[in-house]
N, CA, C, O and the ligand as a Tripos MOL2 file, in Angstrom:
@<TRIPOS>MOLECULE
protein
  285   283    72     0     0
PROTEIN
NO_CHARGES

@<TRIPOS>ATOM
      1 N         132.0760  157.2460  135.1900 N.3       1 MET1
      2 CA        132.4170  156.4350  134.0330 C.3       1 MET1
      3 C         132.0270  154.9860  134.2750 C.2       1 MET1
      4 O         132.2900  154.4140  135.3330 O.2       1 MET1
      5 N         131.4160  154.4340  133.2980 N.am      2 ILE2
      6 CA        130.9510  153.0520  133.4360 C.3       2 ILE2
      7 C         131.4280  152.2410  132.2420 C.2       2 ILE2
      8 O         131.2100  152.6210  131.0920 O.2       2 ILE2
      9 N         132.0720  151.1340  132.5230 N.am      3 VAL3
     10 CA        132.4410  150.2020  131.4690 C.3       3 VAL3
     11 C         131.8670  148.8390  131.8290 C.2       3 VAL3
     12 O         132.1100  148.3180  132.9170 O.2       3 VAL3
     13 N         131.1130  148.2750  130.9160 N.am      4 VAL4
     14 CA        130.5360  146.9570  131.1390 C.3       4 VAL4
     15 C         131.2310  145.9630  130.2230 C.2       4 VAL4
     16 O         131.2900  146.1350  129.0060 O.2       4 VAL4
     17 N         131.7500  144.9230  130.8470 N.am      5 GLU5
     18 CA        132.4460  143.8800  130.0930 C.3       5 GLU5
     19 C         131.8230  142.5470  130.4380 C.2       5 GLU5
     20 O         131.7140  142.2070  131.6160 O.2       5 GLU5
     21 N         131.4210  141.8040  129.4670 N.am      6 ASP6
     22 CA        130.8490  140.4800  129.7100 C.3       6 ASP6
     23 C         129.7650  140.5240  130.7810 C.2       6 ASP6
     24 O         129.7240  139.6860  131.6820 O.2       6 ASP6
     25 N         128.9050  141.5030  130.6660 N.am      7 ASP7
     26 CA        127.7850  141.6730  131.5980 C.3       7 ASP7
     27 C         128.1990  142.0430  133.0160 C.2       7 ASP7
     28 O         127.3660  142.0640  133.9220 O.2       7 ASP7
     29 N         129.4900  142.3380  133.2130 N.am      8 LYS8
     30 CA        129.9400  142.7440  134.5450 C.3       8 LYS8
     31 C         130.5470  144.1390  134.4810 C.2       8 LYS8
     32 O         131.1720  144.5150  133.4900 O.2       8 LYS8
     33 N         130.3530  144.8970  135.5540 N.am      9 LEU9
     34 CA        130.9770  146.2100  135.6360 C.3       9 LEU9
     35 C         132.4820  146.0460  135.7930 C.2       9 LEU9
     36 O         132.9400  145.2500  136.6140 O.2       9 LEU9
     37 N         133.2460  146.7870  135.0190 N.am     10 ALA10
     38 CA        134.6970  146.7710  135.1740 C.3      10 ALA10
     39 C         135.0540  147.5440  136.4430 C.2      10 ALA10
     40 O         134.3830  148.5190  136.7790 O.2      10 ALA10
     41 N         136.1030  147.1220  137.1500 N.am     11 PRO11
     42 CA        136.5350  147.8500  138.3480 C.3      11 PRO11
     43 C         136.8890  149.2900  137.9860 C.2      11 PRO11
     44 O         137.3270  149.5540  136.8660 O.2      11 PRO11
     45 N         136.7010  150.2360  138.9320 N.am     12 PRO12
     46 CA        136.8700  151.6720  138.6330 C.3      12 PRO12
     47 C         138.1730  152.0240  137.9310 C.2      12 PRO12
     48 O         138.1250  152.7280  136.9220 O.2      12 PRO12
     49 N         139.3150  151.5860  138.3930 N.am     13 GLY13
     50 CA        140.5850  151.9350  137.7550 C.3      13 GLY13
     51 C         140.6590  151.4340  136.3280 C.2      13 GLY13
     52 O         141.1090  152.1490  135.4320 O.2      13 GLY13
     53 N         140.2230  150.2170  136.1210 N.am     14 VAL14
     54 CA        140.2340  149.6010  134.7930 C.3      14 VAL14
     55 C         139.2790  150.3310  133.8670 C.2      14 VAL14
     56 O         139.6110  150.6030  132.7140 O.2      14 VAL14
     57 N         138.0970  150.6480  134.3660 N.am     15 ALA15
     58 CA        137.0980  151.3560  133.5660 C.3      15 ALA15
     59 C         137.6440  152.6970  133.0940 C.2      15 ALA15
     60 O         137.4600  153.0780  131.9380 O.2      15 ALA15
     61 N         138.3200  153.4160  133.9990 N.am     16 GLU16
     62 CA        138.8760  154.7170  133.6520 C.3      16 GLU16
     63 C         139.8940  154.6000  132.5100 C.2      16 GLU16
     64 O         139.8900  155.4020  131.5770 O.2      16 GLU16
     65 N         140.7540  153.5990  132.6000 N.am     17 GLN17
     66 CA        141.7630  153.3960  131.5620 C.3      17 GLN17
     67 C         141.1270  153.0890  130.2110 C.2      17 GLN17
     68 O         141.5320  153.6260  129.1800 O.2      17 GLN17
     69 N         140.1150  152.2080  130.2380 N.am     18 MET18
     70 CA        139.4640  151.8320  128.9870 C.3      18 MET18
     71 C         138.7950  153.0370  128.3390 C.2      18 MET18
     72 O         138.9000  153.2440  127.1310 O.2      18 MET18
     73 N         138.1060  153.8270  129.1550 N.am     19 ILE19
     74 CA        137.4470  155.0210  128.6250 C.3      19 ILE19
     75 C         138.4910  155.9740  128.0500 C.2      19 ILE19
     76 O         138.2850  156.5900  127.0040 O.2      19 ILE19
     77 N         139.6120  156.0830  128.7540 N.am     20 HIS20
     78 CA        140.6760  156.9620  128.2730 C.3      20 HIS20
     79 C         141.1390  156.5370  126.8720 C.2      20 HIS20
     80 O         141.2800  157.3690  125.9750 O.2      20 HIS20
     81 N         141.3660  155.2590  126.7050 N.am     21 HIS21
     82 CA        141.7940  154.7620  125.3920 C.3      21 HIS21
     83 C         140.7230  155.0500  124.3360 C.2      21 HIS21
     84 O         141.0320  155.5060  123.2350 O.2      21 HIS21
     85 N         139.4930  154.7850  124.6760 N.am     22 LEU22
     86 CA        138.4090  155.0050  123.7070 C.3      22 LEU22
     87 C         138.3030  156.4830  123.3330 C.2      22 LEU22
     88 O         138.0650  156.8170  122.1730 O.2      22 LEU22
     89 N         138.4820  157.3720  124.3220 N.am     23 ARG23
     90 CA        138.4210  158.8150  124.0340 C.3      23 ARG23
     91 C         139.5580  159.2310  123.1110 C.2      23 ARG23
     92 O         139.4040  160.1410  122.2960 O.2      23 ARG23
     93 N         140.6970  158.5620  123.2410 N.am     24 MET24
     94 CA        141.8540  158.8750  122.4050 C.3      24 MET24
     95 C         141.7810  158.1530  121.0680 C.2      24 MET24
     96 O         142.7310  158.1890  120.2850 O.2      24 MET24
     97 N         140.6460  157.4910  120.8030 N.am     25 ASP25
     98 CA        140.4890  156.7750  119.5440 C.3      25 ASP25
     99 C         141.3790  155.5470  119.4690 C.2      25 ASP25
    100 O         141.7750  155.1200  118.3850 O.2      25 ASP25
    101 N         141.6910  154.9850  120.6260 N.am     26 ARG26
    102 CA        142.5150  153.7880  120.6800 C.3      26 ARG26
    103 C         141.6740  152.6280  121.1600 C.2      26 ARG26
    104 O         140.7580  152.7990  121.9640 O.2      26 ARG26
    105 N         141.9910  151.4440  120.6590 N.am     27 CYS27
    106 CA        141.3220  150.2410  121.1170 C.3      27 CYS27
    107 C         141.8650  149.8700  122.5000 C.2      27 CYS27
    108 O         143.0790  149.7560  122.6650 O.2      27 CYS27
    109 N         140.9870  149.6800  123.5020 N.am     28 PRO28
    110 CA        141.4550  149.3160  124.8510 C.3      28 PRO28
    111 C         142.1510  147.9580  124.8810 C.2      28 PRO28
    112 O         142.9410  147.6960  125.7880 O.2      28 PRO28
    113 N         141.8760  147.0970  123.9190 N.am     29 ASP29
    114 CA        142.4650  145.7610  123.9110 C.3      29 ASP29
    115 C         143.8560  145.7570  123.2980 C.2      29 ASP29
    116 O         144.7970  145.2680  123.9230 O.2      29 ASP29
    117 N         144.0080  146.2940  122.0810 N.am     30 CYS30
    118 CA        145.2880  146.1740  121.3750 C.3      30 CYS30
    119 C         146.0070  147.5110  121.2470 C.2      30 CYS30
    120 O         147.1190  147.5630  120.7200 O.2      30 CYS30
    121 N         145.3930  148.5910  121.7190 N.am     31 ARG31
    122 CA        146.0220  149.9280  121.7350 C.3      31 ARG31
    123 C         146.3330  150.4710  120.3480 C.2      31 ARG31
    124 O         147.1640  151.3680  120.2070 O.2      31 ARG31
    125 N         145.6810  149.9420  119.3320 N.am     32 GLN32
    126 CA        145.8890  150.4600  117.9840 C.3      32 GLN32
    127 C         144.8570  151.5640  117.7090 C.2      32 GLN32
    128 O         143.7480  151.5520  118.2440 O.2      32 GLN32
    129 N         145.2530  152.5050  116.8680 N.am     33 HIS33
    130 CA        144.2950  153.5150  116.4290 C.3      33 HIS33
    131 C         143.5080  152.9350  115.2590 C.2      33 HIS33
    132 O         143.6530  153.3720  114.1170 O.2      33 HIS33
    133 N         142.6930  151.9700  115.5550 N.am     34 SER34
    134 CA        142.0290  151.2420  114.4830 C.3      34 SER34
    135 C         140.5320  151.1360  114.7250 C.2      34 SER34
    136 O         139.8740  150.2420  114.1940 O.2      34 SER34
    137 N         139.9980  152.0430  115.5210 N.am     35 LEU35
    138 CA        138.5650  152.0020  115.8010 C.3      35 LEU35
    139 C         137.7840  152.5840  114.6350 C.2      35 LEU35
    140 O         138.0480  153.6990  114.1850 O.2      35 LEU35
    141 N         136.8250  151.8170  114.1580 N.am     36 ARG36
    142 CA        135.9970  152.2570  113.0510 C.3      36 ARG36
    143 C         134.5800  152.4780  113.5690 C.2      36 ARG36
    144 O         133.9880  151.5730  114.1560 O.2      36 ARG36
    145 N         134.0270  153.6820  113.3550 N.am     37 PRO37
    146 CA        132.6680  153.9420  113.8110 C.3      37 PRO37
    147 C         131.6600  153.1150  113.0280 C.2      37 PRO37
    148 O         131.7640  152.9850  111.8080 O.2      37 PRO37
    149 N         130.7040  152.5700  113.7220 N.am     38 GLY38
    150 CA        129.6570  151.7820  113.0820 C.3      38 GLY38
    151 C         128.3200  152.4640  113.2390 C.2      38 GLY38
    152 O         128.2430  153.6900  113.3140 O.2      38 GLY38
    153 N         127.2640  151.6680  113.2880 N.am     39 PRO39
    154 CA        125.9300  152.2380  113.4020 C.3      39 PRO39
    155 C         125.7910  153.0970  114.6550 C.2      39 PRO39
    156 O         126.3920  152.8180  115.6920 O.2      39 PRO39
    157 N         125.0000  154.1260  114.5330 N.am     40 ARG40
    158 CA        124.7760  155.0290  115.6370 C.3      40 ARG40
    159 C         123.2920  155.0290  115.9540 C.2      40 ARG40
    160 O         122.4610  155.1660  115.0570 O.2      40 ARG40
    161 N         122.9570  154.8740  117.2280 N.am     41 GLY41
    162 CA        121.5580  154.8870  117.6200 C.3      41 GLY41
    163 C         121.3410  155.8120  118.7880 C.2      41 GLY41
    164 O         121.8660  155.5730  119.8760 O.2      41 GLY41
    165 N         120.5770  156.8640  118.5840 N.am     42 GLY42
    166 CA        120.3430  157.8330  119.6490 C.3      42 GLY42
    167 C         121.6410  158.4560  120.0980 C.2      42 GLY42
    168 O         122.3670  159.0260  119.2840 O.2      42 GLY42
    169 N         121.9560  158.3570  121.4080 N.am     43 ALA43
    170 CA        123.1760  158.9630  121.9370 C.3      43 ALA43
    171 C         124.3250  157.9840  121.9340 C.2      43 ALA43
    172 O         125.4000  158.3060  122.4400 O.2      43 ALA43
    173 N         124.1360  156.7910  121.3800 N.am     44 ALA44
    174 CA        125.1690  155.7630  121.4310 C.3      44 ALA44
    175 C         125.8010  155.5560  120.0670 C.2      44 ALA44
    176 O         125.2060  155.8470  119.0290 O.2      44 ALA44
    177 N         127.0250  155.0430  120.1010 N.am     45 GLN45
    178 CA        127.7850  154.8210  118.8750 C.3      45 GLN45
    179 C         128.4910  153.4750  118.9760 C.2      45 GLN45
    180 O         129.0530  153.1370  120.0180 O.2      45 GLN45
    181 N         128.4600  152.7200  117.9060 N.am     46 ASN46
    182 CA        129.2160  151.4630  117.8680 C.3      46 ASN46
    183 C         130.6060  151.7090  117.3140 C.2      46 ASN46
    184 O         130.7770  152.4580  116.3520 O.2      46 ASN46
    185 N         131.6080  151.0720  117.9280 N.am     47 LEU47
    186 CA        132.9770  151.1480  117.4400 C.3      47 LEU47
    187 C         133.4890  149.7340  117.2450 C.2      47 LEU47
    188 O         133.2940  148.8690  118.0980 O.2      47 LEU47
    189 N         134.1430  149.5040  116.1180 N.am     48 THR48
    190 CA        134.7550  148.2060  115.8670 C.3      48 THR48
    191 C         136.2450  148.4030  115.6450 C.2      48 THR48
    192 O         136.6580  149.3040  114.9140 O.2      48 THR48
    193 N         137.0500  147.5560  116.2780 N.am     49 CYS49
    194 CA        138.4950  147.6240  116.0750 C.3      49 CYS49
    195 C         138.8640  146.7920  114.8560 C.2      49 CYS49
    196 O         138.6030  145.5900  114.8120 O.2      49 CYS49
    197 N         139.4740  147.4410  113.8640 N.am     50 ASP50
    198 CA        139.8690  146.7280  112.6460 C.3      50 ASP50
    199 C         141.0650  145.8140  112.8930 C.2      50 ASP50
    200 O         141.3120  144.8880  112.1200 O.2      50 ASP50
    201 N         141.8020  146.0700  113.9600 N.am     51 ALA51
    202 CA        143.0010  145.2810  114.2310 C.3      51 ALA51
    203 C         142.6770  143.9670  114.9530 C.2      51 ALA51
    204 O         143.1600  142.9080  114.5520 O.2      51 ALA51
    205 N         141.8600  144.0270  116.0170 N.am     52 CYS52
    206 CA        141.6280  142.8120  116.8060 C.3      52 CYS52
    207 C         140.1710  142.3860  116.8240 C.2      52 CYS52
    208 O         139.8490  141.3240  117.3570 O.2      52 CYS52
    209 N         139.2850  143.1890  116.2550 N.am     53 GLY53
    210 CA        137.8910  142.7860  116.1520 C.3      53 GLY53
    211 C         137.0380  143.0930  117.3720 C.2      53 GLY53
    212 O         135.8590  142.7400  117.4060 O.2      53 GLY53
    213 N         137.6240  143.7500  118.3820 N.am     54 ALA54
    214 CA        136.8330  144.1090  119.5660 C.3      54 ALA54
    215 C         135.7470  145.0970  119.1650 C.2      54 ALA54
    216 O         135.9690  145.9650  118.3210 O.2      54 ALA54
    217 N         134.5750  144.9640  119.7720 N.am     55 ARG55
    218 CA        133.4790  145.8550  119.4460 C.3      55 ARG55
    219 C         132.9500  146.5000  120.7110 C.2      55 ARG55
    220 O         132.8360  145.8630  121.7580 O.2      55 ARG55
    221 N         132.6300  147.7830  120.5900 N.am     56 TRP56
    222 CA        132.1760  148.5610  121.7370 C.3      56 TRP56
    223 C         130.9660  149.3820  121.3760 C.2      56 TRP56
    224 O         130.7970  149.8320  120.2430 O.2      56 TRP56
    225 N         130.1320  149.5620  122.3750 N.am     57 ASN57
    226 CA        129.0260  150.5030  122.2640 C.3      57 ASN57
    227 C         129.3310  151.6070  123.2580 C.2      57 ASN57
    228 O         129.4290  151.3490  124.4580 O.2      57 ASN57
    229 N         129.4840  152.8450  122.7740 N.am     58 VAL58
    230 CA        129.8840  153.9320  123.6580 C.3      58 VAL58
    231 C         128.8710  155.0620  123.6040 C.2      58 VAL58
    232 O         128.1350  155.2120  122.6280 O.2      58 VAL58
    233 N         128.8430  155.8600  124.6780 N.am     59 ALA59
    234 CA        127.9610  157.0080  124.7340 C.3      59 ALA59
    235 C         128.5120  158.0280  125.7300 C.2      59 ALA59
    236 O         129.1360  157.6350  126.7160 O.2      59 ALA59
    237 N         128.3040  159.2970  125.5070 N.am     60 PRO60
    238 CA        127.9440  159.8320  124.1850 C.3      60 PRO60
    239 C         129.1550  159.7730  123.2650 C.2      60 PRO60
    240 O         130.2790  159.6400  123.7480 O.2      60 PRO60
    241 N         128.9560  159.8690  121.9480 N.am     61 PRO61
    242 CA        130.0630  159.6900  120.9960 C.3      61 PRO61
    243 C         131.2030  160.6940  121.1690 C.2      61 PRO61
    244 O         132.3570  160.3510  120.9120 O.2      61 PRO61
    245 N         130.9100  161.9240  121.5960 N.am     62 ARG62
    246 CA        131.9650  162.9370  121.6280 C.3      62 ARG62
    247 C         132.8340  162.8740  122.8820 C.2      62 ARG62
    248 O         134.0570  162.9810  122.7950 O.2      62 ARG62
    249 N         132.2270  162.7060  124.0140 N.am     63 TYR63
    250 CA        133.0200  162.6000  125.2400 C.3      63 TYR63
    251 C         132.4850  161.4250  126.0460 C.2      63 TYR63
    252 O         131.5770  161.5560  126.8660 O.2      63 TYR63
    253 N         133.0790  160.2890  125.7800 N.am     64 ILE64
    254 CA        132.5460  159.0120  126.2560 C.3      64 ILE64
    255 C         132.5380  158.9220  127.7780 C.2      64 ILE64
    256 O         133.5490  159.1990  128.4230 O.2      64 ILE64
    257 N         131.4190  158.5400  128.3440 N.am     65 THR65
    258 CA        131.3590  158.2510  129.7780 C.3      65 THR65
    259 C         130.8260  156.8460  130.0340 C.2      65 THR65
    260 O         130.8210  156.3610  131.1650 O.2      65 THR65
    261 N         130.3740  156.1980  128.9470 N.am     66 PHE66
    262 CA        129.8510  154.8390  129.0780 C.3      66 PHE66
    263 C         130.3560  153.9870  127.9240 C.2      66 PHE66
    264 O         130.3400  154.4120  126.7690 O.2      66 PHE66
    265 N         130.7980  152.7940  128.2460 N.am     67 ALA67
    266 CA        131.2260  151.8740  127.2070 C.3      67 ALA67
    267 C         130.7970  150.4580  127.5650 C.2      67 ALA67
    268 O         130.8970  150.0390  128.7180 O.2      67 ALA67
    269 N         130.3250  149.7410  126.5800 N.am     68 GLN68
    270 CA        129.9480  148.3560  126.7950 C.3      68 GLN68
    271 C         130.5180  147.5140  125.6870 C.2      68 GLN68
    272 O         130.3750  147.8240  124.5040 O.2      68 GLN68
    273 N         131.1800  146.4180  126.0980 N.am     69 ARG69
    274 CA        131.7300  145.5190  125.0970 C.3      69 ARG69
    275 C         130.6040  144.7280  124.4390 C.2      69 ARG69
    276 O         129.7020  144.2400  125.1200 O.2      69 ARG69
    277 N         130.6580  144.6030  123.1160 N.am     70 ILE70
    278 CA        129.6730  143.8270  122.3850 C.3      70 ILE70
    279 C         130.3330  142.5350  121.9380 C.2      70 ILE70
    280 O         131.4170  142.5540  121.3550 O.2      70 ILE70
    281 N         129.6900  141.4270  122.2070 N.am     71 ASP71
    282 CA        130.2530  140.1300  121.7960 C.3      71 ASP71
    283 C         130.0360  139.8820  120.3350 C.2      71 ASP71
    284 O         130.4430  138.8420  119.8180 O.2      71 ASP71
    285 ZN        141.8350  146.2220  118.9690 Zn       72 ZN72
@<TRIPOS>BOND
     1     1     2 1
     2     2     3 1
     3     3     4 2
     4     3     5 am
     5     5     6 1
     6     6     7 1
     7     7     8 2
     8     7     9 am
     9     9    10 1
    10    10    11 1
    11    11    12 2
    12    11    13 am
    13    13    14 1
    14    14    15 1
    15    15    16 2
    16    15    17 am
    17    17    18 1
    18    18    19 1
    19    19    20 2
    20    19    21 am
    21    21    22 1
    22    22    23 1
    23    23    24 2
    24    23    25 am
    25    25    26 1
    26    26    27 1
    27    27    28 2
    28    27    29 am
    29    29    30 1
    30    30    31 1
    31    31    32 2
    32    31    33 am
    33    33    34 1
    34    34    35 1
    35    35    36 2
    36    35    37 am
    37    37    38 1
    38    38    39 1
    39    39    40 2
    40    39    41 am
    41    41    42 1
    42    42    43 1
    43    43    44 2
    44    43    45 am
    45    45    46 1
    46    46    47 1
    47    47    48 2
    48    47    49 am
    49    49    50 1
    50    50    51 1
    51    51    52 2
    52    51    53 am
    53    53    54 1
    54    54    55 1
    55    55    56 2
    56    55    57 am
    57    57    58 1
    58    58    59 1
    59    59    60 2
    60    59    61 am
    61    61    62 1
    62    62    63 1
    63    63    64 2
    64    63    65 am
    65    65    66 1
    66    66    67 1
    67    67    68 2
    68    67    69 am
    69    69    70 1
    70    70    71 1
    71    71    72 2
    72    71    73 am
    73    73    74 1
    74    74    75 1
    75    75    76 2
    76    75    77 am
    77    77    78 1
    78    78    79 1
    79    79    80 2
    80    79    81 am
    81    81    82 1
    82    82    83 1
    83    83    84 2
    84    83    85 am
    85    85    86 1
    86    86    87 1
    87    87    88 2
    88    87    89 am
    89    89    90 1
    90    90    91 1
    91    91    92 2
    92    91    93 am
    93    93    94 1
    94    94    95 1
    95    95    96 2
    96    95    97 am
    97    97    98 1
    98    98    99 1
    99    99   100 2
   100    99   101 am
   101   101   102 1
   102   102   103 1
   103   103   104 2
   104   103   105 am
   105   105   106 1
   106   106   107 1
   107   107   108 2
   108   107   109 am
   109   109   110 1
   110   110   111 1
   111   111   112 2
   112   111   113 am
   113   113   114 1
   114   114   115 1
   115   115   116 2
   116   115   117 am
   117   117   118 1
   118   118   119 1
   119   119   120 2
   120   119   121 am
   121   121   122 1
   122   122   123 1
   123   123   124 2
   124   123   125 am
   125   125   126 1
   126   126   127 1
   127   127   128 2
   128   127   129 am
   129   129   130 1
   130   130   131 1
   131   131   132 2
   132   131   133 am
   133   133   134 1
   134   134   135 1
   135   135   136 2
   136   135   137 am
   137   137   138 1
   138   138   139 1
   139   139   140 2
   140   139   141 am
   141   141   142 1
   142   142   143 1
   143   143   144 2
   144   143   145 am
   145   145   146 1
   146   146   147 1
   147   147   148 2
   148   147   149 am
   149   149   150 1
   150   150   151 1
   151   151   152 2
   152   151   153 am
   153   153   154 1
   154   154   155 1
   155   155   156 2
   156   155   157 am
   157   157   158 1
   158   158   159 1
   159   159   160 2
   160   159   161 am
   161   161   162 1
   162   162   163 1
   163   163   164 2
   164   163   165 am
   165   165   166 1
   166   166   167 1
   167   167   168 2
   168   167   169 am
   169   169   170 1
   170   170   171 1
   171   171   172 2
   172   171   173 am
   173   173   174 1
   174   174   175 1
   175   175   176 2
   176   175   177 am
   177   177   178 1
   178   178   179 1
   179   179   180 2
   180   179   181 am
   181   181   182 1
   182   182   183 1
   183   183   184 2
   184   183   185 am
   185   185   186 1
   186   186   187 1
   187   187   188 2
   188   187   189 am
   189   189   190 1
   190   190   191 1
   191   191   192 2
   192   191   193 am
   193   193   194 1
   194   194   195 1
   195   195   196 2
   196   195   197 am
   197   197   198 1
   198   198   199 1
   199   199   200 2
   200   199   201 am
   201   201   202 1
   202   202   203 1
   203   203   204 2
   204   203   205 am
   205   205   206 1
   206   206   207 1
   207   207   208 2
   208   207   209 am
   209   209   210 1
   210   210   211 1
   211   211   212 2
   212   211   213 am
   213   213   214 1
   214   214   215 1
   215   215   216 2
   216   215   217 am
   217   217   218 1
   218   218   219 1
   219   219   220 2
   220   219   221 am
   221   221   222 1
   222   222   223 1
   223   223   224 2
   224   223   225 am
   225   225   226 1
   226   226   227 1
   227   227   228 2
   228   227   229 am
   229   229   230 1
   230   230   231 1
   231   231   232 2
   232   231   233 am
   233   233   234 1
   234   234   235 1
   235   235   236 2
   236   235   237 am
   237   237   238 1
   238   238   239 1
   239   239   240 2
   240   239   241 am
   241   241   242 1
   242   242   243 1
   243   243   244 2
   244   243   245 am
   245   245   246 1
   246   246   247 1
   247   247   248 2
   248   247   249 am
   249   249   250 1
   250   250   251 1
   251   251   252 2
   252   251   253 am
   253   253   254 1
   254   254   255 1
   255   255   256 2
   256   255   257 am
   257   257   258 1
   258   258   259 1
   259   259   260 2
   260   259   261 am
   261   261   262 1
   262   262   263 1
   263   263   264 2
   264   263   265 am
   265   265   266 1
   266   266   267 1
   267   267   268 2
   268   267   269 am
   269   269   270 1
   270   270   271 1
   271   271   272 2
   272   271   273 am
   273   273   274 1
   274   274   275 1
   275   275   276 2
   276   275   277 am
   277   277   278 1
   278   278   279 1
   279   279   280 2
   280   279   281 am
   281   281   282 1
   282   282   283 1
   283   283   284 2
@<TRIPOS>SUBSTRUCTURE
     1 MET1         2 RESIDUE 1 A MET
     2 ILE2         6 RESIDUE 1 A ILE
     3 VAL3        10 RESIDUE 1 A VAL
     4 VAL4        14 RESIDUE 1 A VAL
     5 GLU5        18 RESIDUE 1 A GLU
     6 ASP6        22 RESIDUE 1 A ASP
     7 ASP7        26 RESIDUE 1 A ASP
     8 LYS8        30 RESIDUE 1 A LYS
     9 LEU9        34 RESIDUE 1 A LEU
    10 ALA10       38 RESIDUE 1 A ALA
    11 PRO11       42 RESIDUE 1 A PRO
    12 PRO12       46 RESIDUE 1 A PRO
    13 GLY13       50 RESIDUE 1 A GLY
    14 VAL14       54 RESIDUE 1 A VAL
    15 ALA15       58 RESIDUE 1 A ALA
    16 GLU16       62 RESIDUE 1 A GLU
    17 GLN17       66 RESIDUE 1 A GLN
    18 MET18       70 RESIDUE 1 A MET
    19 ILE19       74 RESIDUE 1 A ILE
    20 HIS20       78 RESIDUE 1 A HIS
    21 HIS21       82 RESIDUE 1 A HIS
    22 LEU22       86 RESIDUE 1 A LEU
    23 ARG23       90 RESIDUE 1 A ARG
    24 MET24       94 RESIDUE 1 A MET
    25 ASP25       98 RESIDUE 1 A ASP
    26 ARG26      102 RESIDUE 1 A ARG
    27 CYS27      106 RESIDUE 1 A CYS
    28 PRO28      110 RESIDUE 1 A PRO
    29 ASP29      114 RESIDUE 1 A ASP
    30 CYS30      118 RESIDUE 1 A CYS
    31 ARG31      122 RESIDUE 1 A ARG
    32 GLN32      126 RESIDUE 1 A GLN
    33 HIS33      130 RESIDUE 1 A HIS
    34 SER34      134 RESIDUE 1 A SER
    35 LEU35      138 RESIDUE 1 A LEU
    36 ARG36      142 RESIDUE 1 A ARG
    37 PRO37      146 RESIDUE 1 A PRO
    38 GLY38      150 RESIDUE 1 A GLY
    39 PRO39      154 RESIDUE 1 A PRO
    40 ARG40      158 RESIDUE 1 A ARG
    41 GLY41      162 RESIDUE 1 A GLY
    42 GLY42      166 RESIDUE 1 A GLY
    43 ALA43      170 RESIDUE 1 A ALA
    44 ALA44      174 RESIDUE 1 A ALA
    45 GLN45      178 RESIDUE 1 A GLN
    46 ASN46      182 RESIDUE 1 A ASN
    47 LEU47      186 RESIDUE 1 A LEU
    48 THR48      190 RESIDUE 1 A THR
    49 CYS49      194 RESIDUE 1 A CYS
    50 ASP50      198 RESIDUE 1 A ASP
    51 ALA51      202 RESIDUE 1 A ALA
    52 CYS52      206 RESIDUE 1 A CYS
    53 GLY53      210 RESIDUE 1 A GLY
    54 ALA54      214 RESIDUE 1 A ALA
    55 ARG55      218 RESIDUE 1 A ARG
    56 TRP56      222 RESIDUE 1 A TRP
    57 ASN57      226 RESIDUE 1 A ASN
    58 VAL58      230 RESIDUE 1 A VAL
    59 ALA59      234 RESIDUE 1 A ALA
    60 PRO60      238 RESIDUE 1 A PRO
    61 PRO61      242 RESIDUE 1 A PRO
    62 ARG62      246 RESIDUE 1 A ARG
    63 TYR63      250 RESIDUE 1 A TYR
    64 ILE64      254 RESIDUE 1 A ILE
    65 THR65      258 RESIDUE 1 A THR
    66 PHE66      262 RESIDUE 1 A PHE
    67 ALA67      266 RESIDUE 1 A ALA
    68 GLN68      270 RESIDUE 1 A GLN
    69 ARG69      274 RESIDUE 1 A ARG
    70 ILE70      278 RESIDUE 1 A ILE
    71 ASP71      282 RESIDUE 1 A ASP
    72 ZN72       285 GROUP 0 **** ****
């Protein structure tokens, strides 16, 4: 599992938690079920949190193993 935040790799424990939240359709930042799917390109999917505005690029969409925060 890989989570990239601000161009840096998140530490393993933190990355696992964030991926877990994303898989559960929860925002890793505010823990709300407010993720809205956005544009999809290839195997990647954009998610935007309607509650706090956090944006993520995740892949693959069904069982996420990669997530990158989008500024
Ligand atoms: Zn949020």
